[in-house]
C-alpha positions as CSV (number, residue, x, y, z in Angstrom):
1,M,-85.5,-19.5,-139.1
2,D,-82.0,-21.0,-139.8
3,F,-79.0,-21.0,-137.5
4,I,-77.2,-18.3,-139.4
5,S,-80.2,-16.0,-139.1
6,I,-80.3,-16.6,-135.3
7,C,-76.7,-15.5,-134.9
8,I,-77.1,-12.5,-137.1
9,L,-80.2,-11.3,-135.3
10,N,-78.6,-12.0,-131.9
11,I,-81.4,-14.3,-130.8
12,D,-80.2,-16.2,-127.7
13,I,-83.0,-18.8,-127.5
14,I,-83.1,-21.8,-129.8
15,Y,-84.9,-25.1,-129.9
16,I,-83.0,-28.3,-130.3
17,K,-85.2,-31.4,-130.7
18,G,-88.0,-29.5,-129.0
19,E,-85.9,-28.4,-126.0
20,K,-85.6,-24.7,-125.3
21,M,-82.0,-23.7,-124.9
22,K,-80.0,-20.5,-124.4
23,I,-76.9,-19.8,-126.4
24,S,-74.6,-16.7,-126.1
25,K,-73.6,-14.6,-129.1
26,I,-69.9,-15.6,-128.7
27,A,-70.8,-19.3,-128.6
28,C,-73.2,-18.9,-131.5
29,C,-70.5,-17.2,-133.6
30,T,-67.9,-19.8,-132.7
31,L,-70.2,-22.6,-133.7
32,L,-71.1,-20.7,-136.9
33,G,-67.4,-20.4,-137.7
34,A,-66.9,-24.1,-137.2
35,I,-69.8,-24.9,-139.5
36,I,-68.3,-22.6,-142.2
37,A,-64.9,-24.0,-141.8
38,T,-66.2,-27.5,-142.0
39,G,-68.1,-26.5,-145.2
40,A,-64.9,-25.0,-146.7
41,F,-63.3,-28.5,-146.6
42,A,-66.4,-30.5,-147.5
43,N,-65.7,-30.4,-151.2
44,V,-62.0,-31.3,-150.9
45,N,-62.9,-34.1,-148.5
46,K,-65.5,-35.4,-151.0
47,E,-63.0,-35.2,-153.9
48,E,-60.3,-36.7,-151.8
49,Q,-62.5,-39.7,-151.0
50,N,-63.4,-40.0,-154.7
51,Y,-59.7,-40.0,-155.5
52,L,-59.0,-42.7,-153.0
53,N,-61.8,-44.8,-154.4
54,I,-60.8,-44.5,-158.0
55,K,-57.1,-45.2,-157.1
56,D,-58.2,-48.5,-155.5
57,V,-60.3,-49.3,-158.6
58,K,-57.5,-48.4,-160.9
59,D,-55.0,-50.5,-159.1
60,N,-57.1,-53.6,-158.5
61,I,-60.2,-54.0,-160.7
62,V,-58.5,-56.1,-163.4
63,K,-56.8,-58.3,-160.8
64,E,-60.1,-58.9,-159.0
65,I,-62.0,-59.7,-162.3
66,K,-59.3,-62.3,-163.1
67,A,-59.5,-63.8,-159.6
68,F,-63.3,-63.8,-159.8
69,K,-63.3,-65.7,-163.1
70,D,-60.7,-68.2,-161.8
71,N,-62.5,-68.9,-158.5
72,L,-65.9,-69.2,-160.2
73,K,-64.7,-72.3,-162.0
74,N,-64.0,-74.0,-158.7
75,V,-67.3,-73.4,-157.0
76,D,-69.9,-76.2,-156.8
77,D,-72.9,-74.6,-158.6
78,S,-75.3,-77.4,-157.3
79,S,-74.8,-76.4,-153.7
80,Y,-77.6,-74.8,-151.8
81,L,-75.4,-71.9,-150.7
82,F,-74.4,-71.1,-154.3
83,K,-78.0,-71.3,-155.6
84,N,-79.1,-68.8,-153.0
85,Y,-75.9,-66.7,-153.1
86,S,-76.1,-62.9,-152.8
87,S,-73.3,-60.4,-152.6
88,K,-75.5,-58.6,-150.0
89,F,-74.3,-61.1,-147.4
90,P,-71.5,-59.7,-145.2
91,E,-68.0,-60.5,-146.2
92,N,-67.5,-63.0,-143.3
93,F,-70.7,-64.8,-144.0
94,Y,-69.0,-67.9,-145.4
95,D,-66.4,-69.9,-143.5
96,D,-63.5,-72.2,-144.6
97,K,-65.2,-75.4,-143.3
98,G,-68.5,-75.0,-145.0
99,N,-67.4,-73.9,-148.5
100,P,-63.9,-72.5,-148.8
101,S,-64.1,-72.0,-152.6
102,L,-67.3,-70.0,-152.1
103,K,-65.8,-67.9,-149.3
104,E,-62.9,-67.0,-151.6
105,L,-65.3,-66.1,-154.4
106,H,-67.3,-64.0,-152.1
107,G,-64.2,-62.0,-151.1
108,H,-63.5,-61.1,-154.7
109,V,-67.2,-60.4,-155.4
110,T,-67.4,-58.1,-152.4
111,K,-64.5,-56.0,-153.9
112,L,-66.1,-56.0,-157.3
113,T,-69.4,-54.7,-156.0
114,E,-67.5,-51.9,-154.4
115,Y,-65.5,-51.0,-157.6
116,L,-68.4,-51.5,-160.0
117,G,-70.8,-49.6,-157.7
118,F,-68.4,-46.6,-157.7
119,L,-68.1,-46.6,-161.5
120,N,-71.9,-46.9,-161.8
121,K,-72.3,-43.9,-159.4
122,K,-69.8,-41.8,-161.5
123,N,-71.4,-42.7,-164.9
124,S,-75.1,-42.2,-164.7
125,D,-75.5,-42.9,-168.5
126,G,-73.7,-46.2,-168.1
127,V,-70.4,-47.6,-169.4
128,Y,-70.1,-49.4,-172.7
129,I,-66.7,-50.8,-174.0
130,Y,-66.7,-52.4,-177.4
131,I,-65.5,-55.9,-177.9
132,N,-63.3,-55.4,-181.0
133,G,-62.9,-51.7,-180.8
134,E,-66.0,-51.3,-183.0
135,D,-69.6,-50.4,-182.1
136,D,-71.3,-53.8,-182.9
137,G,-74.5,-52.6,-181.3
138,C,-72.8,-52.0,-177.9
139,D,-74.9,-49.2,-176.4
140,K,-77.6,-48.4,-173.8
141,G,-79.9,-51.3,-173.5
142,N,-77.6,-53.7,-175.4
143,G,-74.9,-54.5,-172.8
144,G,-74.9,-58.1,-174.1
145,N,-73.1,-56.8,-177.2
146,C,-70.2,-55.3,-175.2
147,L,-66.9,-56.5,-173.8
148,F,-67.8,-54.7,-170.6
149,A,-70.9,-52.7,-169.7
150,I,-72.7,-51.0,-166.9
151,D,-76.0,-50.9,-168.6
152,T,-78.4,-48.4,-167.0
153,Y,-81.4,-49.0,-169.3
154,N,-84.4,-50.2,-167.3
155,A,-85.2,-53.4,-169.3
156,N,-81.6,-54.7,-169.3
157,K,-80.1,-52.9,-166.3
158,G,-77.0,-54.8,-165.1
159,I,-73.3,-55.5,-165.3
160,Y,-72.1,-57.3,-168.4
161,L,-68.7,-59.0,-169.0
162,N,-67.9,-60.4,-172.4
163,G,-71.5,-60.3,-173.4
164,E,-72.8,-62.1,-170.3
165,K,-74.8,-60.5,-167.5
166,I,-73.0,-61.1,-164.2
167,A,-74.8,-58.8,-161.8
168,K,-77.9,-56.6,-161.3
169,I,-78.0,-52.9,-160.5
170,E,-80.3,-51.8,-157.7
171,G,-80.2,-48.0,-157.6
172,V,-76.4,-47.2,-157.5
173,K,-75.6,-50.6,-155.9
174,V,-74.3,-53.6,-157.7
175,V,-75.7,-57.0,-156.6
176,F,-74.3,-60.5,-157.6
177,E,-76.8,-63.4,-157.3
178,G,-76.4,-67.1,-157.6
179,N,-78.7,-67.6,-160.7
180,L,-76.7,-65.0,-162.8
181,L,-73.4,-66.5,-161.6
182,K,-74.5,-70.0,-162.5
183,T,-75.4,-68.9,-166.0
184,Y,-72.1,-67.0,-166.4
185,K,-70.2,-70.0,-165.1
186,K,-71.3,-72.2,-168.0
187,N,-70.1,-69.5,-170.5
188,N,-67.0,-68.3,-168.5
189,K,-64.8,-67.7,-171.5
190,A,-61.2,-66.7,-171.1
191,L,-60.3,-63.1,-171.9
192,D,-57.0,-62.2,-173.5
193,E,-54.8,-59.4,-172.2
194,S,-56.0,-56.9,-174.8
195,S,-59.5,-57.2,-173.4
196,Y,-58.3,-56.4,-169.9
197,S,-56.2,-53.5,-171.3
198,K,-59.4,-51.9,-172.8
199,L,-61.1,-52.0,-169.4
200,Q,-57.9,-50.7,-167.7
201,E,-57.7,-47.9,-170.2
202,F,-61.3,-46.8,-169.4
203,V,-60.6,-46.9,-165.7
204,N,-57.4,-44.9,-166.2
205,N,-59.4,-42.2,-168.0
206,Q,-61.9,-42.1,-165.2
207,A,-59.0,-41.8,-162.7
208,E,-57.5,-38.9,-164.6
209,K,-60.8,-36.9,-164.5
210,I,-61.4,-37.6,-160.8
211,T,-57.7,-36.9,-159.9
212,D,-57.9,-33.6,-161.7
213,N,-61.1,-32.6,-159.8
214,Y,-59.4,-33.5,-156.5
215,T,-56.2,-31.6,-157.1
216,K,-58.1,-28.5,-158.3
217,E,-60.0,-28.5,-155.1
218,A,-57.0,-29.2,-152.9
219,L,-54.9,-26.5,-154.5
220,K,-57.4,-23.7,-153.8
221,K,-55.9,-21.1,-151.5
222,D,-58.5,-21.6,-148.7
223,K,-58.1,-25.4,-148.7
224,F,-54.3,-25.9,-149.5
225,Q,-53.2,-25.6,-145.8
226,G,-55.5,-28.4,-144.7
227,A,-55.0,-30.7,-147.6
228,D,-53.2,-34.1,-147.3
229,K,-49.9,-33.2,-149.0
230,K,-48.8,-36.8,-149.3
231,L,-52.0,-37.8,-151.1
232,L,-52.0,-34.6,-153.2
233,T,-48.4,-35.3,-154.3
234,E,-49.3,-38.8,-155.2
235,A,-52.3,-37.6,-157.2
236,I,-50.3,-35.1,-159.2
237,A,-47.5,-37.5,-159.8
238,T,-49.8,-40.3,-161.0
239,A,-52.0,-38.1,-163.2
240,N,-49.0,-36.6,-164.9
241,G,-46.6,-39.5,-165.1
242,L,-43.9,-38.0,-162.9
243,N,-40.8,-40.1,-162.2
244,K,-39.5,-40.7,-158.6
245,N,-37.2,-37.7,-158.5
246,E,-39.9,-35.4,-160.0
247,A,-42.5,-36.7,-157.5
248,Q,-40.2,-36.1,-154.5
249,T,-39.5,-32.6,-155.7
250,V,-43.2,-31.9,-155.8
251,S,-43.6,-33.4,-152.4
252,S,-40.9,-31.2,-150.9
253,L,-42.4,-28.2,-152.5
254,L,-45.9,-28.8,-151.3
255,N,-44.7,-29.6,-147.8
256,I,-43.2,-26.2,-147.2
257,K,-44.4,-24.7,-144.0
258,D,-46.7,-22.0,-145.4
259,D,-47.1,-19.8,-142.3
260,K,-47.6,-16.6,-144.2
261,N,-49.3,-18.1,-147.3
262,K,-46.2,-17.3,-149.4
263,L,-46.4,-20.6,-151.4
264,S,-50.2,-20.7,-151.6
265,D,-50.3,-17.1,-152.9
266,I,-47.9,-18.2,-155.7
267,I,-49.7,-21.4,-156.7
268,E,-53.2,-20.0,-156.2
269,D,-54.0,-20.3,-159.9
270,Y,-52.1,-23.5,-160.5
271,D,-53.8,-26.8,-161.5
272,A,-52.3,-30.3,-161.2
273,E,-50.7,-30.1,-164.7
274,D,-49.0,-26.7,-163.8
275,I,-47.7,-28.1,-160.5
276,A,-46.4,-31.2,-162.4
277,M,-44.6,-29.1,-165.0
278,L,-43.1,-26.9,-162.4
279,G,-41.9,-30.0,-160.5
280,K,-40.3,-31.3,-163.7
281,M,-38.5,-28.1,-164.4
282,I,-37.3,-27.6,-160.8
283,N,-36.2,-31.2,-160.6
284,K,-34.2,-30.9,-163.8
285,S,-32.3,-27.9,-162.5
286,L,-31.7,-29.6,-159.1
287,E,-30.5,-32.7,-160.9
288,D,-28.1,-30.6,-163.0
289,I,-26.7,-29.0,-159.8
290,T,-26.1,-32.3,-158.0
291,S,-24.8,-33.9,-161.1
292,G,-22.1,-31.2,-161.2
293,F,-21.3,-32.1,-157.6
294,N,-20.8,-35.7,-158.5
295,H,-19.3,-35.6,-162.0
296,I,-16.9,-32.8,-161.0
297,D,-16.2,-31.9,-164.6
298,T,-14.6,-28.6,-163.7
299,I,-12.1,-30.3,-161.4
300,D,-11.4,-32.9,-164.1
301,A,-10.6,-30.1,-166.6
302,I,-8.3,-28.4,-164.1
303,I,-6.5,-31.7,-163.3
304,S,-6.2,-32.5,-167.0
305,N,-4.8,-29.1,-167.9
306,T,-2.2,-29.1,-165.1
307,G,-1.3,-32.6,-166.2
308,L,-0.7,-31.4,-169.7
309,A,1.5,-28.5,-168.6
310,T,3.6,-30.6,-166.2
311,N,4.0,-33.5,-168.7
312,S,5.4,-31.0,-171.2
313,R,7.8,-29.7,-168.6
314,L,9.0,-33.2,-167.7
315,A,9.4,-34.2,-171.3
316,K,11.5,-31.1,-172.0
317,L,13.8,-31.6,-169.0
318,S,14.3,-35.3,-169.9
319,N,15.8,-34.4,-173.3
320,P,19.0,-36.4,-173.7
321,L,20.4,-33.8,-176.1
322,N,20.5,-31.1,-173.4
323,D,24.2,-31.8,-172.7
324,D,25.1,-31.8,-176.4
325,L,23.2,-28.5,-176.8
326,A,25.0,-26.9,-173.9
327,L,28.4,-27.9,-175.4
328,A,27.4,-26.5,-178.8
329,Y,26.5,-23.2,-177.1
330,A,29.8,-23.1,-175.3
331,I,31.9,-23.8,-178.5
332,K,30.0,-21.1,-180.3
333,N,30.7,-18.6,-177.6
334,L,34.4,-19.6,-177.3
335,S,35.1,-19.4,-181.0
336,D,36.5,-15.9,-180.9
337,N,38.8,-16.6,-177.9
338,K,42.5,-17.6,-178.1
339,F,44.1,-20.1,-175.8
340,A,47.6,-21.5,-175.2
341,D,48.2,-24.8,-177.0
342,N,47.7,-27.0,-174.0
343,G,45.2,-29.7,-174.4
344,D,44.5,-30.1,-170.7
345,T,44.0,-26.4,-170.2
346,L,41.7,-26.1,-173.2
347,S,39.7,-29.1,-172.1
348,S,39.2,-27.7,-168.6
349,V,38.1,-24.3,-169.9
350,V,35.6,-25.8,-172.3
351,K,34.2,-28.0,-169.6
352,E,33.8,-25.1,-167.1
353,Y,32.4,-22.9,-169.8
354,T,29.9,-25.5,-170.9
355,N,28.4,-25.7,-167.4
356,R,27.2,-22.2,-167.9
357,F,24.9,-23.4,-170.6
358,N,23.5,-26.4,-168.7
359,Y,20.4,-24.4,-167.9
360,D,18.8,-26.2,-165.0
361,S,16.3,-23.6,-163.7
362,N,13.2,-22.7,-165.6
363,L,10.3,-20.2,-165.3
364,W,7.2,-21.1,-167.3
365,G,3.7,-20.0,-167.9
366,N,0.7,-21.5,-169.7
367,I,-2.6,-20.3,-170.9
368,M,-5.2,-23.2,-170.8
369,G,-8.7,-23.9,-172.0
370,G,-11.0,-26.8,-172.0
371,K,-14.5,-28.1,-172.8
372,A,-16.5,-30.9,-171.1
373,K,-19.2,-32.4,-173.3
374,L,-21.6,-34.4,-171.2
375,K,-24.7,-36.1,-172.4
376,S,-26.8,-35.7,-169.2
377,Q,-26.0,-32.0,-168.5
378,A,-24.9,-28.7,-170.0
379,N,-21.4,-28.4,-171.5
380,T,-18.7,-26.8,-169.3
381,N,-16.1,-24.4,-170.7
382,T,-12.9,-23.6,-168.8
383,Y,-10.1,-21.2,-169.3
384,G,-7.2,-19.9,-167.2
385,F,-3.5,-19.7,-166.7
386,M,-0.6,-21.3,-164.8
387,L,2.8,-20.0,-163.6
388,G,5.5,-22.4,-162.6
389,Y,9.1,-23.0,-161.7
390,D,11.2,-26.2,-161.9
391,K,14.8,-27.2,-161.6
392,A,16.7,-30.2,-163.0
393,F,19.3,-32.1,-160.9
394,D,21.5,-35.0,-161.9
395,N,18.9,-37.7,-161.3
396,M,15.8,-35.7,-160.4
397,I,13.4,-32.9,-161.5
398,I,11.4,-30.9,-159.0
399,G,8.9,-28.2,-159.8
400,G,5.8,-26.3,-158.6
401,Y,3.1,-24.1,-160.0
402,A,0.1,-22.0,-159.1
403,G,-2.9,-21.2,-161.4
404,Y,-6.4,-19.8,-161.9
405,T,-9.2,-21.4,-163.8
406,N,-12.6,-19.9,-164.7
407,A,-15.4,-22.3,-165.5
408,K,-18.9,-21.8,-166.8
409,S,-21.8,-24.0,-167.9
410,S,-25.2,-22.9,-169.0
411,S,-28.6,-24.4,-169.9
412,D,-32.2,-23.1,-170.1
413,A,-32.7,-24.0,-166.4
414,L,-29.3,-23.5,-164.8
415,T,-26.2,-21.4,-165.2
416,T,-23.1,-22.0,-163.0
417,K,-19.8,-20.1,-162.8
418,S,-16.7,-20.7,-160.7
419,D,-13.4,-19.2,-159.9
420,N,-10.8,-21.8,-159.1
421,Y,-7.5,-21.2,-157.5
422,H,-5.0,-24.1,-157.4
423,F,-1.4,-25.0,-156.8
424,G,0.8,-28.1,-156.9
425,A,4.1,-29.8,-157.1
426,Y,5.7,-32.4,-159.4
427,T,8.8,-34.4,-159.6
428,R,10.6,-37.0,-161.7
429,M,13.3,-39.4,-160.5
430,Y,15.6,-41.3,-162.8
431,I,16.9,-44.7,-162.0
432,D,18.9,-46.1,-164.9
433,Q,16.3,-46.4,-167.7
434,N,13.4,-46.0,-165.3
435,E,11.3,-42.8,-164.7
436,I,9.1,-42.3,-161.6
437,D,6.8,-39.4,-161.6
438,A,4.8,-38.0,-158.7
439,K,2.3,-35.1,-158.7
440,V,0.2,-33.5,-156.0
441,S,-2.3,-30.6,-156.3
442,Y,-4.8,-28.7,-154.2
443,G,-7.4,-26.2,-155.1
444,K,-10.4,-24.2,-154.0
445,G,-13.4,-23.2,-156.1
446,K,-15.8,-20.3,-155.4
447,N,-19.0,-21.2,-157.2
448,K,-22.2,-19.3,-158.2
449,L,-25.4,-20.7,-159.6
450,D,-28.5,-19.2,-161.1
451,R,-31.6,-21.4,-161.4
452,K,-34.5,-20.4,-163.7
453,V,-37.8,-22.2,-164.2
454,I,-41.1,-21.5,-165.9
455,D,-42.3,-19.2,-163.1
456,P,-39.9,-16.4,-162.0
457,D,-41.3,-16.8,-158.4
458,F,-39.3,-20.0,-158.2
459,D,-36.0,-18.7,-159.6
460,A,-33.1,-18.8,-157.2
461,N,-29.4,-18.3,-156.9
462,G,-26.7,-19.5,-154.6
463,K,-23.0,-19.5,-153.7
464,Y,-20.9,-22.4,-152.5
465,D,-17.3,-23.6,-152.1
466,T,-15.5,-26.6,-153.5
467,N,-12.2,-28.0,-152.2
468,F,-10.2,-30.5,-154.2
469,F,-7.1,-32.6,-153.8
470,D,-5.4,-34.8,-156.3
471,A,-2.3,-37.0,-156.1
472,S,-0.7,-39.4,-158.6
473,I,2.3,-41.6,-159.1
474,D,3.5,-43.2,-162.4
475,Y,6.2,-45.6,-163.3
476,G,7.7,-46.1,-166.8
477,H,10.6,-47.8,-168.4
478,I,12.5,-46.0,-171.3
479,F,13.2,-47.8,-174.5
480,D,15.6,-46.1,-177.0
481,I,14.0,-46.8,-180.4
482,N,16.3,-44.9,-182.8
483,N,17.3,-41.4,-183.9
484,N,16.6,-39.8,-180.5
485,S,13.1,-41.4,-180.4
486,F,12.0,-43.0,-177.1
487,M,9.1,-45.2,-176.0
488,K,8.0,-45.4,-172.4
489,P,5.2,-47.9,-171.3
490,M,4.0,-46.8,-168.0
491,I,1.4,-47.6,-165.3
492,G,0.2,-45.5,-162.4
493,L,-2.4,-44.7,-159.7
494,E,-4.3,-41.5,-159.1
495,Y,-6.5,-40.4,-156.1
496,S,-8.8,-37.5,-156.1
497,H,-10.9,-36.0,-153.2
498,V,-13.5,-33.4,-154.0
499,S,-15.8,-31.9,-151.3
500,T,-18.6,-29.4,-151.8
501,K,-19.9,-27.5,-148.8
502,G,-23.6,-27.3,-148.0
503,F,-25.4,-24.0,-148.7
504,K,-28.8,-22.3,-149.0
505,E,-30.1,-20.5,-152.1
506,T,-31.7,-17.1,-152.0
507,G,-35.1,-16.5,-153.6
508,K,-38.8,-16.7,-152.8
509,V,-38.8,-20.5,-152.7
510,P,-35.1,-21.4,-152.1
511,V,-33.5,-24.9,-151.7
512,S,-31.1,-26.0,-149.0
513,F,-28.3,-28.4,-150.1
514,K,-26.3,-30.6,-147.9
515,G,-22.6,-31.0,-148.5
516,T,-21.2,-33.8,-150.7
517,T,-17.8,-35.6,-150.9
518,V,-16.5,-37.6,-153.9
519,K,-13.4,-39.8,-153.5
520,T,-12.0,-41.7,-156.5
521,L,-9.1,-44.1,-156.9
522,S,-8.0,-44.8,-160.5
523,A,-5.5,-47.0,-162.3
524,K,-3.7,-45.8,-165.4
525,A,-1.9,-47.4,-168.2
526,A,-0.3,-45.7,-171.2
527,V,2.5,-45.6,-173.7
528,E,4.5,-42.4,-174.2
529,F,6.3,-41.7,-177.5
530,R,8.9,-38.9,-177.4
531,K,10.9,-37.5,-180.3
532,Y,13.7,-35.0,-179.6
533,I,15.1,-32.8,-182.4
534,A,18.1,-30.6,-182.6
535,N,18.1,-27.1,-180.9
536,G,15.9,-28.4,-178.0
537,N,12.7,-29.0,-180.0
538,F,10.6,-32.1,-179.2
539,L,7.2,-33.6,-179.6
540,Y,5.3,-36.3,-177.7
541,I,2.1,-38.3,-177.8
542,T,0.7,-40.5,-175.1
543,P,-2.4,-42.7,-175.7
544,G,-3.7,-44.6,-172.6
545,I,-6.6,-45.8,-170.5
546,Q,-7.8,-44.8,-167.1
547,K,-10.0,-47.1,-165.0
548,E,-11.8,-46.1,-161.8
549,L,-11.1,-48.8,-159.2
550,R,-13.0,-47.3,-156.3
551,K,-15.5,-44.5,-156.0
552,S,-17.1,-43.3,-152.8
553,M,-19.9,-40.8,-152.5
554,K,-23.1,-40.5,-150.5
555,D,-26.6,-39.8,-151.9
556,T,-27.2,-36.1,-152.4
557,Q,-29.8,-34.7,-150.0
558,L,-31.6,-31.4,-150.3
559,A,-35.0,-29.8,-149.6
560,F,-36.9,-26.6,-150.0
561,V,-36.2,-24.3,-147.1
562,N,-38.8,-24.9,-144.3
563,S,-40.1,-28.1,-146.0
564,T,-40.8,-31.2,-143.9
565,E,-39.9,-33.5,-146.9
566,N,-36.4,-34.0,-148.2
567,I,-35.3,-34.7,-151.7
568,K,-32.7,-37.5,-152.1
569,Y,-30.8,-38.2,-155.4
570,A,-29.2,-41.6,-155.5
571,S,-25.5,-41.3,-156.2
572,K,-24.2,-43.0,-159.3
573,K,-21.1,-45.0,-158.2
574,D,-20.5,-46.5,-161.7
575,K,-16.8,-47.2,-162.1
576,N,-16.0,-45.7,-165.5
577,T,-13.2,-46.5,-167.9
578,F,-11.8,-43.6,-170.0
579,F,-9.6,-43.4,-173.1
580,T,-7.0,-40.8,-172.7
581,L,-4.7,-39.0,-175.2
582,K,-2.1,-36.4,-174.5
583,T,0.1,-34.8,-177.1
584,G,2.2,-31.7,-177.5
585,A,5.4,-30.1,-178.9
586,E,7.9,-27.5,-177.9
587,M,9.9,-25.2,-180.2
588,R,12.9,-23.0,-179.3
589,L,12.5,-19.3,-180.0
590,T,15.8,-18.1,-178.6
591,D,18.6,-19.6,-176.6
592,N,16.6,-19.1,-173.4
593,L,13.0,-18.9,-174.6
594,S,10.7,-21.6,-175.9
595,T,7.1,-22.0,-176.7
596,N,4.9,-25.1,-176.3
597,I,1.5,-26.3,-177.3
598,N,-0.4,-29.3,-175.8
599,F,-3.7,-31.0,-176.4
600,G,-5.5,-33.7,-174.4
601,V,-8.7,-35.8,-174.5
602,K,-10.4,-37.9,-171.8
603,A,-13.4,-39.7,-173.1
604,K,-16.0,-42.4,-172.5
605,S,-19.3,-43.1,-174.2
606,E,-21.3,-40.3,-172.7
607,S,-18.6,-37.9,-171.5
608,K,-15.8,-36.2,-173.4
609,Y,-13.3,-33.8,-171.9
610,Y,-11.1,-31.7,-174.3
611,N,-8.2,-29.6,-173.0
612,G,-5.4,-27.5,-174.4
613,T,-2.6,-25.3,-173.3
614,V,-0.2,-22.8,-174.9
615,G,2.8,-21.7,-173.0
616,L,6.2,-20.1,-172.8
617,S,9.3,-21.1,-170.8
618,Y,12.4,-19.2,-169.8
619,K,15.5,-21.1,-168.8
620,F,18.4,-19.7,-166.8
C-alpha cells in the first residue's frame, strides 16, 4: 500500500525500514502536500538544470576543445602517467610538480567529459556533423568520416574529432584514455574557424530546444511563482536574441510581485517567444516615451515658433524707414490745412504732427504650427497661437507675449498629446550700429500618453507634467549694404532647462516613471539679411548654426509597478550641431494693420524641425 492510500484511508500505522510508527492524519496530509508540492517543481527543476548545463556547454565547448588540442601538443606521451591516463581520475589527481602540462590537459579533459557526456545523454541516436557540409559517409557507425561525432553504434562507439577517435563512451559517460590520446596526438591537425563554427551552430540549436523546454515549464501557472526569474529572463533573452534594454524590460515584467496571480493569469498561455515579443513591444513603447523626455521635441518646436514670432517683431521695429513713413503720413494728413506763411511755425506744427504717426506701441498675434521629423521615434505635430505687446523707445524695444501650443505624436505603440501654456519677454538694445537681443520664456505642459502593445492586458495610459525655461542673448553688428538692405553677423548663447515629473501609469500592468531633467547650453552663430521696402514692408532671412556646448541629464529609470527589478535607459548626451534657417516677411494692409509670415528649419542628420507662423499686428 502506498503513502497516498494510507492517508486517504486514514490508516495511522505505517512501517518505515521495518519499524512500526504512528502518524496522525494532519501530519500525514501535511507530508503528502509537501510531496505533491515537491513533485510540482520537479520538472521545472530538471529543465532548469538542463538549461544551466547547455548554457555552460554553449559558452565554453569550443574554447575547451581549442585548449585541449593546444595542451595535448605539450604533453610527454612517453611518460608513464600519460600512457595510463584516464579521465576517470579526480580533477586534482595531478600536481604541478609531477607533470604540470598533464595537469593542465586533465583540467580541460574533465570539462570536455562533462560537456560531451551531456550532449550524449541528450542525443541517444548520436551526433554527426559533416566535414564539408556534405554527407561523405558521416553517419551512425562511421564517426571517423565526420568533423565531429558522438557515435553510439556498438562497434565504433566513441567521440570523434576531425575523423579521429579521442574518447570512449561507457553508457552515457565519456571517458578519455591515454592510448586514444596518444594516437590523436600524432594526427592532431589544426581546425579552421569554420569547423568550430559548425560545432557551435549544432550546440546553439541544442541550446535553443532545451531553453524552450525550460521556459515552457517555468511559465506554467503553478510553477511561475517559484521559478528563478533571473535565470528565466536570461533564458528568454538568449533564445530570442533580445538586446539589453529588451532583456531588462522582460526582467522587470517577470519580477512583478504576483500576490494575486494577476500576471501569471495573463501569461498563462505564453511561451518564451510570446514573452520575448511582448518584451520587445513594451520596450519600444517605453523607449519612445523616455526618448520624448530627453529629445524634448515639443519644447524645441515651441521655442522655435516663439523665436520666429519675436524675430519678426524685432525686425519690424528696427526699420530705419519708420521715421520717413511717419513724416509721409503727417504730410498727407496736413495737405488740406492752411497755415500762416511762417517757416518756423510750419516746421513746429509738422514736427509735432509727425510724432502722432511714430507708432511705438503694438499689439500682435500669431497662429503657429510645426512638425518634428525624428528618425528614432514618431513625428510630432504642433499648432497653437501667441498674443503679444511691444513698445519701441529711442534706443530699445521691450515686449512680452503669452501663448498656447498643442502637440501630438502617434505610432503603433504609443500616442502622446500635450497642452502647453507659455509666456515670455524679449528686448533689443541699440548701441550705435550694434544690436543686443535678450529673450526669456517659461512654460508648462500637461501631457497624456496611451501605450498599446500586442496584448490589450498590457495597454496603459498616463498623465504627467513638464516645465520648461529658456533664455538667450545675441549680439550683432549692422552693416548697411545698399538700398535699405542690411547685413548683421551675430553670435549668441542659449540655455534651456526642461524637467518632467515622475508619474505612474494606469492599467492592469502599469509602469512607474521617475522624473527627468535635461539642461542644455548652446552657442549660436548666424548672419541676418534684412530688406526694408516702402510703406513698412520688409523681408528677412537668417541662416546659421547652433552647437550644443554642454548637456546634462541622468539615466531614465522606470519599472513595472510592484516589480523588484528596475529598467534603466542610458541617457544620450551627444552634443549635437544643428543647421538653422529663419525667414519671413511683413506686408502692410492699412496704416495701422500689417500681416506677416515666417518659416524656420532646425536640422541635423537624423532630426528635422519645421516651424511656421502667420500673424497680424496692430500699431497705435
